[in-house]
Steps between C-alpha positions, in 0.01 A plus 500: 500500500331275251523127480443345157444141398653347187156517334422766239339813638170433326472157663573651839222755446254232387576289808459800733170606346371142494577469872323829567198391300481171687510677838237758392263236360537283814454808719198626304343182359176674399677755280470419135809356337518768238485778762812377676689424181398832339594701805846337516544544122413871529732538799788349306429743212502799736824390653662464153387851405635644829840346429554767232537756781774304680856545385663183367163326447301462181143408426418201285160360394646147518558548876131576555402202283719260704351633823144494369550149370624389838196660663270302269680173569493564875131590503406187310720287725328644808164433348601137444620475857176640628293265284695202628461615857119516482444212259273233640680193625429159338306396811262796454434408136384140566131454595 
């Protein structure tokens, strides 16, 4: 059973990969941004290729691009969240 939203499939993939990238970056804050985004991008590419072996599914480069783009957006969002979390407060900046 699969539940779909009214959003296009590519947008759903981007949201899912963005959420995964956020969780990975928050879970592993010392990992470089490009490592997390690249790993998820490669993972999405592998999954697209493996779909050729499943009946009724087809592989598309655009699917991997949507997923990889979502991973990049999520990784940058997590980096922004982390930088806000550890940014000095205004009281710490005044002498």
